[in-house]
Backbone atoms as SQL, in Angstrom:
CREATE TABLE atoms (id INTEGER PRIMARY KEY, chain TEXT, resi INTEGER, resn TEXT, atom TEXT, x REAL, y REAL, z REAL);
INSERT INTO atoms VALUES
  (1, 'A', 1, 'MET', 'N', 74.831, 77.092, 109.726),
  (2, 'A', 1, 'MET', 'CA', 75.548, 77.578, 108.570),
  (3, 'A', 1, 'MET', 'C', 75.503, 79.099, 108.578),
  (4, 'A', 2, 'GLY', 'N', 76.640, 79.737, 108.406),
  (5, 'A', 2, 'GLY', 'CA', 76.707, 81.197, 108.358),
  (6, 'A', 2, 'GLY', 'C', 76.561, 81.706, 106.937),
  (7, 'A', 3, 'ARG', 'N', 75.918, 82.837, 106.795),
  (8, 'A', 3, 'ARG', 'CA', 75.722, 83.445, 105.482),
  (9, 'A', 3, 'ARG', 'C', 76.162, 84.906, 105.540),
  (10, 'A', 4, 'PRO', 'N', 76.945, 85.365, 104.551),
  (11, 'A', 4, 'PRO', 'CA', 77.328, 86.776, 104.548),
  (12, 'A', 4, 'PRO', 'C', 76.094, 87.676, 104.558),
  (13, 'A', 5, 'VAL', 'N', 76.118, 88.681, 105.442),
  (14, 'A', 5, 'VAL', 'CA', 74.981, 89.580, 105.576),
  (15, 'A', 5, 'VAL', 'C', 75.377, 91.046, 105.433),
  (16, 'A', 6, 'HIS', 'N', 76.680, 91.341, 105.369),
  (17, 'A', 6, 'HIS', 'CA', 77.115, 92.731, 105.362),
  (18, 'A', 6, 'HIS', 'C', 78.554, 92.786, 104.872),
  (19, 'A', 7, 'PHE', 'N', 78.904, 93.844, 104.160),
  (20, 'A', 7, 'PHE', 'CA', 80.297, 94.060, 103.778),
  (21, 'A', 7, 'PHE', 'C', 80.710, 95.449, 104.231),
  (22, 'A', 8, 'GLU', 'N', 82.003, 95.649, 104.407),
  (23, 'A', 8, 'GLU', 'CA', 82.551, 96.962, 104.726),
  (24, 'A', 8, 'GLU', 'C', 83.740, 97.222, 103.815),
  (25, 'A', 9, 'ILE', 'N', 83.719, 98.373, 103.142),
  (26, 'A', 9, 'ILE', 'CA', 84.830, 98.821, 102.317),
  (27, 'A', 9, 'ILE', 'C', 85.566, 99.881, 103.126),
  (28, 'A', 10, 'LEU', 'N', 86.868, 99.700, 103.308),
  (29, 'A', 10, 'LEU', 'CA', 87.658, 100.617, 104.112),
  (30, 'A', 10, 'LEU', 'C', 88.423, 101.577, 103.214),
  (31, 'A', 11, 'GLY', 'N', 88.446, 102.841, 103.588),
  (32, 'A', 11, 'GLY', 'CA', 89.161, 103.829, 102.786),
  (33, 'A', 11, 'GLY', 'C', 89.652, 104.991, 103.614),
  (34, 'A', 12, 'ASP', 'N', 90.533, 105.775, 103.016),
  (35, 'A', 12, 'ASP', 'CA', 91.092, 106.932, 103.697),
  (36, 'A', 12, 'ASP', 'C', 90.090, 108.079, 103.777),
  (37, 'A', 13, 'ASP', 'N', 89.178, 108.178, 102.801),
  (38, 'A', 13, 'ASP', 'CA', 88.160, 109.224, 102.778),
  (39, 'A', 13, 'ASP', 'C', 86.811, 108.569, 102.463),
  (40, 'A', 14, 'PRO', 'N', 86.116, 108.048, 103.486),
  (41, 'A', 14, 'PRO', 'CA', 84.867, 107.330, 103.261),
  (42, 'A', 14, 'PRO', 'C', 83.818, 108.120, 102.482),
  (43, 'A', 15, 'ALA', 'N', 83.713, 109.410, 102.712),
  (44, 'A', 15, 'ALA', 'CA', 82.719, 110.217, 101.994),
  (45, 'A', 15, 'ALA', 'C', 83.006, 110.227, 100.490),
  (46, 'A', 16, 'LYS', 'N', 84.273, 110.336, 100.116),
  (47, 'A', 16, 'LYS', 'CA', 84.645, 110.310, 98.693),
  (48, 'A', 16, 'LYS', 'C', 84.380, 108.940, 98.082),
  (49, 'A', 17, 'LEU', 'N', 84.657, 107.864, 98.851),
  (50, 'A', 17, 'LEU', 'CA', 84.362, 106.523, 98.344),
  (51, 'A', 17, 'LEU', 'C', 82.867, 106.328, 98.151),
  (52, 'A', 18, 'ALA', 'N', 82.070, 106.838, 99.083),
  (53, 'A', 18, 'ALA', 'CA', 80.613, 106.746, 98.941),
  (54, 'A', 18, 'ALA', 'C', 80.163, 107.444, 97.663),
  (55, 'A', 19, 'GLU', 'N', 80.734, 108.605, 97.396),
  (56, 'A', 19, 'GLU', 'CA', 80.413, 109.340, 96.167),
  (57, 'A', 19, 'GLU', 'C', 80.785, 108.516, 94.931),
  (58, 'A', 20, 'PHE', 'N', 81.973, 107.878, 94.961),
  (59, 'A', 20, 'PHE', 'CA', 82.426, 107.047, 93.843),
  (60, 'A', 20, 'PHE', 'C', 81.445, 105.910, 93.566),
  (61, 'A', 21, 'TYR', 'N', 81.107, 105.132, 94.601),
  (62, 'A', 21, 'TYR', 'CA', 80.223, 103.981, 94.403),
  (63, 'A', 21, 'TYR', 'C', 78.802, 104.411, 94.032),
  (64, 'A', 22, 'SER', 'N', 78.398, 105.562, 94.490),
  (65, 'A', 22, 'SER', 'CA', 77.096, 106.103, 94.101),
  (66, 'A', 22, 'SER', 'C', 77.093, 106.450, 92.620),
  (67, 'A', 23, 'ASP', 'N', 78.146, 107.140, 92.164),
  (68, 'A', 23, 'ASP', 'CA', 78.253, 107.535, 90.753),
  (69, 'A', 23, 'ASP', 'C', 78.405, 106.331, 89.832),
  (70, 'A', 24, 'VAL', 'N', 79.226, 105.355, 90.233),
  (71, 'A', 24, 'VAL', 'CA', 79.555, 104.221, 89.365),
  (72, 'A', 24, 'VAL', 'C', 78.496, 103.123, 89.402),
  (73, 'A', 25, 'LEU', 'N', 78.009, 102.768, 90.593),
  (74, 'A', 25, 'LEU', 'CA', 77.102, 101.624, 90.729),
  (75, 'A', 25, 'LEU', 'C', 75.687, 101.990, 91.149),
  (76, 'A', 26, 'GLY', 'N', 75.458, 103.275, 91.431),
  (77, 'A', 26, 'GLY', 'CA', 74.120, 103.699, 91.816),
  (78, 'A', 26, 'GLY', 'C', 73.742, 103.373, 93.254),
  (79, 'A', 27, 'TRP', 'N', 74.714, 103.015, 94.094),
  (80, 'A', 27, 'TRP', 'CA', 74.420, 102.718, 95.485),
  (81, 'A', 27, 'TRP', 'C', 73.972, 103.985, 96.195),
  (82, 'A', 28, 'GLU', 'N', 73.102, 103.813, 97.180),
  (83, 'A', 28, 'GLU', 'CA', 72.639, 104.939, 97.984),
  (84, 'A', 28, 'GLU', 'C', 73.288, 104.848, 99.361),
  (85, 'A', 29, 'PHE', 'N', 73.637, 106.011, 99.920),
  (86, 'A', 29, 'PHE', 'CA', 74.353, 106.052, 101.196),
  (87, 'A', 29, 'PHE', 'C', 73.674, 106.977, 102.185),
  (88, 'A', 30, 'GLN', 'N', 73.821, 106.616, 103.451),
  (89, 'A', 30, 'GLN', 'CA', 73.425, 107.516, 104.529),
  (90, 'A', 30, 'GLN', 'C', 74.445, 107.394, 105.642),
  (91, 'A', 31, 'SER', 'N', 74.778, 108.514, 106.224),
  (92, 'A', 31, 'SER', 'CA', 75.737, 108.540, 107.312),
  (93, 'A', 31, 'SER', 'C', 75.106, 107.920, 108.555),
  (94, 'A', 32, 'TRP', 'N', 75.897, 107.144, 109.288),
  (95, 'A', 32, 'TRP', 'CA', 75.434, 106.523, 110.525),
  (96, 'A', 32, 'TRP', 'C', 76.538, 106.689, 111.547),
  (97, 'A', 33, 'SER', 'N', 76.231, 107.340, 112.644),
  (98, 'A', 33, 'SER', 'CA', 77.270, 107.598, 113.643),
  (99, 'A', 33, 'SER', 'C', 77.264, 106.582, 114.767),
  (100, 'A', 34, 'GLY', 'N', 76.265, 105.710, 114.812),
  (101, 'A', 34, 'GLY', 'CA', 76.242, 104.681, 115.850),
  (102, 'A', 34, 'GLY', 'C', 75.796, 105.238, 117.181),
  (103, 'A', 35, 'SER', 'N', 76.374, 104.732, 118.231),
  (104, 'A', 35, 'SER', 'CA', 76.029, 105.138, 119.586),
  (105, 'A', 35, 'SER', 'C', 77.202, 105.905, 120.198),
  (106, 'A', 36, 'GLU', 'N', 77.032, 106.353, 121.426),
  (107, 'A', 36, 'GLU', 'CA', 78.112, 107.072, 122.103),
  (108, 'A', 36, 'GLU', 'C', 79.359, 106.206, 122.257),
  (109, 'A', 37, 'GLU', 'N', 79.162, 104.888, 122.455),
  (110, 'A', 37, 'GLU', 'CA', 80.302, 103.976, 122.634),
  (111, 'A', 37, 'GLU', 'C', 80.932, 103.579, 121.304),
  (112, 'A', 38, 'PHE', 'N', 80.213, 103.750, 120.219),
  (113, 'A', 38, 'PHE', 'CA', 80.655, 103.247, 118.914),
  (114, 'A', 38, 'PHE', 'C', 80.649, 104.402, 117.914),
  (115, 'A', 39, 'GLN', 'N', 81.556, 105.347, 118.086),
  (116, 'A', 39, 'GLN', 'CA', 81.620, 106.521, 117.225),
  (117, 'A', 39, 'GLN', 'C', 82.697, 106.343, 116.159),
  (118, 'A', 40, 'GLN', 'N', 82.299, 106.503, 114.915),
  (119, 'A', 40, 'GLN', 'CA', 83.246, 106.508, 113.813),
  (120, 'A', 40, 'GLN', 'C', 82.532, 107.016, 112.575),
  (121, 'A', 41, 'GLU', 'N', 83.315, 107.423, 111.580),
  (122, 'A', 41, 'GLU', 'CA', 82.745, 107.846, 110.304),
  (123, 'A', 41, 'GLU', 'C', 82.301, 106.577, 109.569),
  (124, 'A', 42, 'TYR', 'N', 81.011, 106.449, 109.358),
  (125, 'A', 42, 'TYR', 'CA', 80.449, 105.209, 108.827),
  (126, 'A', 42, 'TYR', 'C', 79.303, 105.554, 107.885),
  (127, 'A', 43, 'TRP', 'N', 79.341, 105.051, 106.669),
  (128, 'A', 43, 'TRP', 'CA', 78.330, 105.330, 105.654),
  (129, 'A', 43, 'TRP', 'C', 77.641, 104.029, 105.266),
  (130, 'A', 44, 'LEU', 'N', 76.370, 103.882, 105.626),
  (131, 'A', 44, 'LEU', 'CA', 75.600, 102.684, 105.260),
  (132, 'A', 44, 'LEU', 'C', 75.279, 102.717, 103.771),
  (133, 'A', 45, 'ALA', 'N', 75.448, 101.570, 103.109),
  (134, 'A', 45, 'ALA', 'CA', 75.219, 101.466, 101.670),
  (135, 'A', 45, 'ALA', 'C', 74.014, 100.578, 101.380),
  (136, 'A', 46, 'THR', 'N', 73.091, 101.096, 100.598),
  (137, 'A', 46, 'THR', 'CA', 71.993, 100.290, 100.060),
  (138, 'A', 46, 'THR', 'C', 72.360, 100.003, 98.612),
  (139, 'A', 47, 'THR', 'N', 72.547, 98.727, 98.292),
  (140, 'A', 47, 'THR', 'CA', 73.063, 98.354, 96.981),
  (141, 'A', 47, 'THR', 'C', 71.977, 97.975, 95.976),
  (142, 'A', 48, 'GLY', 'N', 70.749, 97.934, 96.421),
  (143, 'A', 48, 'GLY', 'CA', 69.642, 97.596, 95.510),
  (144, 'A', 48, 'GLY', 'C', 68.367, 97.391, 96.295),
  (145, 'A', 49, 'PRO', 'N', 67.284, 97.086, 95.575),
  (146, 'A', 49, 'PRO', 'CA', 65.999, 96.875, 96.251),
  (147, 'A', 49, 'PRO', 'C', 66.036, 95.643, 97.147),
  (148, 'A', 50, 'LYS', 'N', 65.275, 95.694, 98.240),
  (149, 'A', 50, 'LYS', 'CA', 65.255, 94.583, 99.210),
  (150, 'A', 50, 'LYS', 'C', 64.821, 93.260, 98.572),
  (151, 'A', 51, 'GLU', 'N', 63.950, 93.321, 97.574),
  (152, 'A', 51, 'GLU', 'CA', 63.458, 92.081, 96.957),
  (153, 'A', 51, 'GLU', 'C', 64.467, 91.471, 95.977),
  (154, 'A', 52, 'GLN', 'N', 65.560, 92.156, 95.699),
  (155, 'A', 52, 'GLN', 'CA', 66.594, 91.663, 94.795),
  (156, 'A', 52, 'GLN', 'C', 67.666, 90.925, 95.590),
  (157, 'A', 53, 'VAL', 'N', 68.193, 89.846, 95.050),
  (158, 'A', 53, 'VAL', 'CA', 69.254, 89.075, 95.710),
  (159, 'A', 53, 'VAL', 'C', 70.492, 89.955, 95.886),
  (160, 'A', 54, 'GLY', 'N', 71.113, 89.885, 97.046),
  (161, 'A', 54, 'GLY', 'CA', 72.327, 90.637, 97.311),
  (162, 'A', 54, 'GLY', 'C', 72.368, 91.103, 98.753),
  (163, 'A', 55, 'ILE', 'N', 73.460, 91.732, 99.133),
  (164, 'A', 55, 'ILE', 'CA', 73.595, 92.247, 100.492),
  (165, 'A', 55, 'ILE', 'C', 73.950, 93.730, 100.442),
  (166, 'A', 56, 'ASP', 'N', 73.642, 94.409, 101.525),
  (167, 'A', 56, 'ASP', 'CA', 74.028, 95.801, 101.685),
  (168, 'A', 56, 'ASP', 'C', 75.288, 95.857, 102.539),
  (169, 'A', 57, 'GLY', 'N', 75.862, 97.037, 102.654),
  (170, 'A', 57, 'GLY', 'CA', 77.091, 97.144, 103.414),
  (171, 'A', 57, 'GLY', 'C', 77.357, 98.542, 103.899),
  (172, 'A', 58, 'ALA', 'N', 78.638, 98.898, 103.943),
  (173, 'A', 58, 'ALA', 'CA', 79.029, 100.211, 104.443),
  (174, 'A', 58, 'ALA', 'C', 80.430, 100.553, 103.966),
  (175, 'A', 59, 'ILE', 'N', 80.742, 101.825, 104.098),
  (176, 'A', 59, 'ILE', 'CA', 82.098, 102.327, 103.879),
  (177, 'A', 59, 'ILE', 'C', 82.514, 102.998, 105.173),
  (178, 'A', 60, 'MET', 'N', 83.739, 102.742, 105.601),
  (179, 'A', 60, 'MET', 'CA', 84.232, 103.356, 106.830),
  (180, 'A', 60, 'MET', 'C', 85.706, 103.689, 106.706),
  (181, 'A', 61, 'LYS', 'N', 86.191, 104.450, 107.672),
  (182, 'A', 61, 'LYS', 'CA', 87.591, 104.861, 107.716),
  (183, 'A', 61, 'LYS', 'C', 88.486, 103.627, 107.817),
  (184, 'A', 62, 'ARG', 'N', 89.582, 103.651, 107.077),
  (185, 'A', 62, 'ARG', 'CA', 90.532, 102.530, 107.091),
  (186, 'A', 62, 'ARG', 'C', 91.159, 102.401, 108.485),
  (187, 'A', 63, 'HIS', 'N', 90.983, 101.218, 109.085),
  (188, 'A', 63, 'HIS', 'CA', 91.618, 100.938, 110.374),
  (189, 'A', 63, 'HIS', 'C', 92.217, 99.535, 110.388),
  (190, 'A', 64, 'PHE', 'N', 92.102, 98.837, 109.263),
  (191, 'A', 64, 'PHE', 'CA', 92.768, 97.565, 109.037),
  (192, 'A', 64, 'PHE', 'C', 93.394, 97.650, 107.646),
  (193, 'A', 65, 'PRO', 'N', 94.441, 96.890, 107.366),
  (194, 'A', 65, 'PRO', 'CA', 95.085, 96.978, 106.050),
  (195, 'A', 65, 'PRO', 'C', 94.258, 96.371, 104.913),
  (196, 'A', 66, 'GLN', 'N', 93.349, 95.482, 105.207),
  (197, 'A', 66, 'GLN', 'CA', 92.540, 94.820, 104.179),
  (198, 'A', 66, 'GLN', 'C', 91.448, 95.773, 103.698),
  (199, 'A', 67, 'PRO', 'N', 91.238, 95.875, 102.386),
  (200, 'A', 67, 'PRO', 'CA', 90.285, 96.872, 101.885),
  (201, 'A', 67, 'PRO', 'C', 88.810, 96.499, 101.986),
  (202, 'A', 68, 'VAL', 'N', 88.460, 95.215, 102.061),
  (203, 'A', 68, 'VAL', 'CA', 87.060, 94.794, 102.145),
  (204, 'A', 68, 'VAL', 'C', 86.926, 93.715, 103.204),
  (205, 'A', 69, 'ILE', 'N', 85.906, 93.844, 104.049),
  (206, 'A', 69, 'ILE', 'CA', 85.649, 92.860, 105.093),
  (207, 'A', 69, 'ILE', 'C', 84.201, 92.407, 104.974),
  (208, 'A', 70, 'ASN', 'N', 83.994, 91.101, 104.830),
  (209, 'A', 70, 'ASN', 'CA', 82.642, 90.541, 104.802),
  (210, 'A', 70, 'ASN', 'C', 82.271, 90.060, 106.192),
  (211, 'A', 71, 'THR', 'N', 81.027, 90.321, 106.580),
  (212, 'A', 71, 'THR', 'CA', 80.530, 89.895, 107.890),
  (213, 'A', 71, 'THR', 'C', 79.457, 88.829, 107.713),
  (214, 'A', 72, 'THR', 'N', 79.540, 87.783, 108.518),
  (215, 'A', 72, 'THR', 'CA', 78.617, 86.660, 108.449),
  (216, 'A', 72, 'THR', 'C', 77.785, 86.586, 109.721),
  (217, 'A', 73, 'LEU', 'N', 76.488, 86.364, 109.547),
  (218, 'A', 73, 'LEU', 'CA', 75.580, 86.189, 110.669),
  (219, 'A', 73, 'LEU', 'C', 75.752, 84.778, 111.228),
  (220, 'A', 74, 'VAL', 'N', 75.904, 84.678, 112.563),
  (221, 'A', 74, 'VAL', 'CA', 76.072, 83.378, 113.223),
  (222, 'A', 74, 'VAL', 'C', 75.044, 83.244, 114.343),
  (223, 'A', 75, 'ASP', 'N', 74.725, 82.006, 114.690),
  (224, 'A', 75, 'ASP', 'CA', 73.769, 81.758, 115.769),
  (225, 'A', 75, 'ASP', 'C', 74.357, 82.092, 117.128),
  (226, 'A', 76, 'SER', 'N', 75.636, 81.754, 117.326),
  (227, 'A', 76, 'SER', 'CA', 76.292, 81.985, 118.615),
  (228, 'A', 76, 'SER', 'C', 77.682, 82.556, 118.376),
  (229, 'A', 77, 'LEU', 'N', 77.900, 83.783, 118.803),
  (230, 'A', 77, 'LEU', 'CA', 79.210, 84.401, 118.628),
  (231, 'A', 77, 'LEU', 'C', 80.269, 83.665, 119.440),
  (232, 'A', 78, 'ASP', 'N', 79.949, 83.303, 120.669),
  (233, 'A', 78, 'ASP', 'CA', 80.918, 82.593, 121.520),
  (234, 'A', 78, 'ASP', 'C', 81.354, 81.274, 120.888),
  (235, 'A', 79, 'GLU', 'N', 80.393, 80.494, 120.394),
  (236, 'A', 79, 'GLU', 'CA', 80.737, 79.220, 119.746),
  (237, 'A', 79, 'GLU', 'C', 81.563, 79.444, 118.494),
  (238, 'A', 80, 'THR', 'N', 81.207, 80.459, 117.714),
  (239, 'A', 80, 'THR', 'CA', 81.941, 80.736, 116.483),
  (240, 'A', 80, 'THR', 'C', 83.372, 81.156, 116.780),
  (241, 'A', 81, 'LEU', 'N', 83.567, 82.013, 117.791),
  (242, 'A', 81, 'LEU', 'CA', 84.927, 82.439, 118.146),
  (243, 'A', 81, 'LEU', 'C', 85.762, 81.265, 118.636),
  (244, 'A', 82, 'ALA', 'N', 85.153, 80.331, 119.327),
  (245, 'A', 82, 'ALA', 'CA', 85.862, 79.120, 119.751),
  (246, 'A', 82, 'ALA', 'C', 86.270, 78.286, 118.532),
  (247, 'A', 83, 'LYS', 'N', 85.372, 78.180, 117.558),
  (248, 'A', 83, 'LYS', 'CA', 85.688, 77.430, 116.330),
  (249, 'A', 83, 'LYS', 'C', 86.801, 78.116, 115.538),
  (250, 'A', 84, 'VAL', 'N', 86.776, 79.450, 115.498),
  (251, 'A', 84, 'VAL', 'CA', 87.830, 80.198, 114.807),
  (252, 'A', 84, 'VAL', 'C', 89.183, 79.845, 115.404),
  (253, 'A', 85, 'ALA', 'N', 89.283, 79.900, 116.723),
  (254, 'A', 85, 'ALA', 'CA', 90.547, 79.599, 117.401),
  (255, 'A', 85, 'ALA', 'C', 90.965, 78.151, 117.178),
  (256, 'A', 86, 'ALA', 'N', 90.018, 77.228, 117.268),
  (257, 'A', 86, 'ALA', 'CA', 90.327, 75.803, 117.101),
  (258, 'A', 86, 'ALA', 'C', 90.800, 75.481, 115.683),
  (259, 'A', 87, 'ALA', 'N', 90.347, 76.262, 114.708),
  (260, 'A', 87, 'ALA', 'CA', 90.705, 76.005, 113.314),
  (261, 'A', 87, 'ALA', 'C', 91.947, 76.778, 112.879),
  (262, 'A', 88, 'GLY', 'N', 92.591, 77.478, 113.809),
  (263, 'A', 88, 'GLY', 'CA', 93.841, 78.162, 113.476),
  (264, 'A', 88, 'GLY', 'C', 93.690, 79.650, 113.198),
  (265, 'A', 89, 'GLY', 'N', 92.493, 80.198, 113.354),
  (266, 'A', 89, 'GLY', 'CA', 92.289, 81.628, 113.185),
  (267, 'A', 89, 'GLY', 'C', 92.435, 82.332, 114.520),
  (268, 'A', 90, 'LYS', 'N', 92.115, 83.636, 114.520),
  (269, 'A', 90, 'LYS', 'CA', 92.203, 84.358, 115.786),
  (270, 'A', 90, 'LYS', 'C', 91.250, 85.544, 115.810),
  (271, 'A', 91, 'LEU', 'N', 90.891, 85.941, 117.005),
  (272, 'A', 91, 'LEU', 'CA', 90.089, 87.125, 117.240),
  (273, 'A', 91, 'LEU', 'C', 91.007, 88.330, 117.123),
  (274, 'A', 92, 'VAL', 'N', 90.602, 89.332, 116.328),
  (275, 'A', 92, 'VAL', 'CA', 91.420, 90.526, 116.131),
  (276, 'A', 92, 'VAL', 'C', 90.874, 91.718, 116.908),
  (277, 'A', 93, 'PHE', 'N', 89.545, 91.857, 116.956),
  (278, 'A', 93, 'PHE', 'CA', 88.941, 93.006, 117.614),
  (279, 'A', 93, 'PHE', 'C', 87.529, 92.651, 118.060),
  (280, 'A', 94, 'GLY', 'N', 87.217, 92.966, 119.300),
  (281, 'A', 94, 'GLY', 'CA', 85.880, 92.709, 119.810),
  (282, 'A', 94, 'GLY', 'C', 85.917, 91.570, 120.816),
  (283, 'A', 95, 'PRO', 'N', 84.773, 91.036, 121.119),
  (284, 'A', 95, 'PRO', 'CA', 83.445, 91.373, 120.607),
  (285, 'A', 95, 'PRO', 'C', 82.947, 92.722, 121.144),
  (286, 'A', 96, 'ASN', 'N', 82.138, 93.386, 120.320),
  (287, 'A', 96, 'ASN', 'CA', 81.548, 94.668, 120.668),
  (288, 'A', 96, 'ASN', 'C', 80.054, 94.622, 120.440),
  (289, 'A', 97, 'GLU', 'N', 79.319, 95.159, 121.394),
  (290, 'A', 97, 'GLU', 'CA', 77.872, 95.255, 121.270),
  (291, 'A', 97, 'GLU', 'C', 77.549, 96.505, 120.459),
  (292, 'A', 98, 'ILE', 'N', 76.821, 96.330, 119.372),
  (293, 'A', 98, 'ILE', 'CA', 76.336, 97.446, 118.573),
  (294, 'A', 98, 'ILE', 'C', 74.843, 97.551, 118.866),
  (295, 'A', 99, 'PRO', 'N', 74.426, 98.593, 119.572),
  (296, 'A', 99, 'PRO', 'CA', 73.030, 98.681, 119.988),
  (297, 'A', 99, 'PRO', 'C', 72.040, 98.480, 118.842),
  (298, 'A', 100, 'TYR', 'N', 71.062, 97.620, 119.088),
  (299, 'A', 100, 'TYR', 'CA', 69.971, 97.292, 118.155),
  (300, 'A', 100, 'TYR', 'C', 70.433, 96.520, 116.919),
  (301, 'A', 101, 'VAL', 'N', 71.734, 96.225, 116.809),
  (302, 'A', 101, 'VAL', 'CA', 72.259, 95.506, 115.644),
  (303, 'A', 101, 'VAL', 'C', 72.725, 94.114, 116.048),
  (304, 'A', 102, 'GLY', 'N', 73.540, 94.031, 117.094),
  (305, 'A', 102, 'GLY', 'CA', 74.026, 92.741, 117.558),
  (306, 'A', 102, 'GLY', 'C', 75.411, 92.843, 118.172),
  (307, 'A', 103, 'THR', 'N', 76.000, 91.691, 118.451),
  (308, 'A', 103, 'THR', 'CA', 77.350, 91.627, 118.995),
  (309, 'A', 103, 'THR', 'C', 78.275, 91.184, 117.873),
  (310, 'A', 104, 'HIS', 'N', 79.310, 91.970, 117.621),
  (311, 'A', 104, 'HIS', 'CA', 80.164, 91.821, 116.442),
  (312, 'A', 104, 'HIS', 'C', 81.622, 91.636, 116.848),
  (313, 'A', 105, 'ALA', 'N', 82.356, 90.880, 116.050),
  (314, 'A', 105, 'ALA', 'CA', 83.798, 90.728, 116.249),
  (315, 'A', 105, 'ALA', 'C', 84.476, 90.606, 114.888),
  (316, 'A', 106, 'TYR', 'N', 85.718, 91.096, 114.826),
  (317, 'A', 106, 'TYR', 'CA', 86.554, 90.888, 113.647),
  (318, 'A', 106, 'TYR', 'C', 87.513, 89.747, 113.951),
  (319, 'A', 107, 'CYS', 'N', 87.683, 88.852, 112.981),
  (320, 'A', 107, 'CYS', 'CA', 88.588, 87.716, 113.125),
  (321, 'A', 107, 'CYS', 'C', 89.540, 87.679, 111.942),
  (322, 'A', 108, 'GLU', 'N', 90.549, 86.844, 112.077),
  (323, 'A', 108, 'GLU', 'CA', 91.518, 86.635, 111.007),
  (324, 'A', 108, 'GLU', 'C', 91.602, 85.145, 110.735),
  (325, 'A', 109, 'ASP', 'N', 91.544, 84.758, 109.473),
  (326, 'A', 109, 'ASP', 'CA', 91.684, 83.343, 109.142),
  (327, 'A', 109, 'ASP', 'C', 93.161, 82.954, 109.183),
  (328, 'A', 110, 'PRO', 'N', 93.503, 81.659, 109.040),
  (329, 'A', 110, 'PRO', 'CA', 94.901, 81.234, 109.163),
  (330, 'A', 110, 'PRO', 'C', 95.847, 81.851, 108.122),
  (331, 'A', 111, 'GLN', 'N', 95.300, 82.451, 107.050),
  (332, 'A', 111, 'GLN', 'CA', 96.157, 83.061, 106.030),
  (333, 'A', 111, 'GLN', 'C', 96.148, 84.590, 106.115),
  (334, 'A', 112, 'GLY', 'N', 95.588, 85.129, 107.198),
  (335, 'A', 112, 'GLY', 'CA', 95.664, 86.563, 107.428),
  (336, 'A', 112, 'GLY', 'C', 94.522, 87.397, 106.884),
  (337, 'A', 113, 'ASN', 'N', 93.472, 86.776, 106.356),
  (338, 'A', 113, 'ASN', 'CA', 92.324, 87.513, 105.837),
  (339, 'A', 113, 'ASN', 'C', 91.348, 87.847, 106.953),
  (340, 'A', 114, 'LEU', 'N', 90.900, 89.092, 107.004),
  (341, 'A', 114, 'LEU', 'CA', 89.944, 89.519, 108.013),
  (342, 'A', 114, 'LEU', 'C', 88.523, 89.186, 107.587),
  (343, 'A', 115, 'PHE', 'N', 87.686, 88.874, 108.578),
  (344, 'A', 115, 'PHE', 'CA', 86.259, 88.702, 108.343),
  (345, 'A', 115, 'PHE', 'C', 85.536, 89.036, 109.628),
  (346, 'A', 116, 'GLY', 'N', 84.285, 89.431, 109.489),
  (347, 'A', 116, 'GLY', 'CA', 83.492, 89.754, 110.655),
  (348, 'A', 116, 'GLY', 'C', 82.466, 88.676, 110.928),
  (349, 'A', 117, 'VAL', 'N', 82.079, 88.530, 112.176),
  (350, 'A', 117, 'VAL', 'CA', 80.988, 87.653, 112.574),
  (351, 'A', 117, 'VAL', 'C', 80.078, 88.461, 113.503),
  (352, 'A', 118, 'ILE', 'N', 78.782, 88.236, 113.363),
  (353, 'A', 118, 'ILE', 'CA', 77.825, 88.984, 114.178),
  (354, 'A', 118, 'ILE', 'C', 76.692, 88.078, 114.620),
  (355, 'A', 119, 'GLU', 'N', 76.292, 88.266, 115.875),
  (356, 'A', 119, 'GLU', 'CA', 75.152, 87.557, 116.452),
  (357, 'A', 119, 'GLU', 'C', 74.062, 88.605, 116.678),
  (358, 'A', 120, 'GLU', 'N', 72.848, 88.278, 116.276),
  (359, 'A', 120, 'GLU', 'CA', 71.744, 89.216, 116.463),
  (360, 'A', 120, 'GLU', 'C', 71.512, 89.479, 117.938),
  (361, 'A', 121, 'PRO', 'N', 70.935, 90.637, 118.270),
  (362, 'A', 121, 'PRO', 'CA', 70.644, 90.926, 119.678),
  (363, 'A', 121, 'PRO', 'C', 69.699, 89.894, 120.265),
  (364, 'A', 122, 'LYS', 'N', 69.864, 89.622, 121.548),
  (365, 'A', 122, 'LYS', 'CA', 69.016, 88.634, 122.230),
  (366, 'A', 122, 'LYS', 'C', 67.595, 89.139, 122.396),
  (367, 'A', 123, 'ALA', 'N', 67.439, 90.429, 122.632),
  (368, 'A', 123, 'ALA', 'CA', 66.092, 90.984, 122.872),
  (369, 'A', 123, 'ALA', 'C', 65.567, 91.702, 121.655);
């Protein structure tokens, strides 16, 4: 069973959006540039204390038309991508290895909604 573990809010000016969510909801942000292979403007969001129910996420530059993308942790990315295709969805971008985070892909459901899936690193 997959469980949402991360969200991404896409915007034209991620730094301004981070400021908005910080002012309105009290979220804390830190810039994360990733690795040499994975460079983009990306702001990690801490939405509350770790002991409180909820998930953390990020804000990044708009590169898909959908404004929010939820990512679900899966046991096997390959098996999940096969299930996506068999159920009428499709792979949109990836899979991409994010160092120390896992292997991630963006998919589209049969009605055009984007979602992410991620498998934890093997090592």
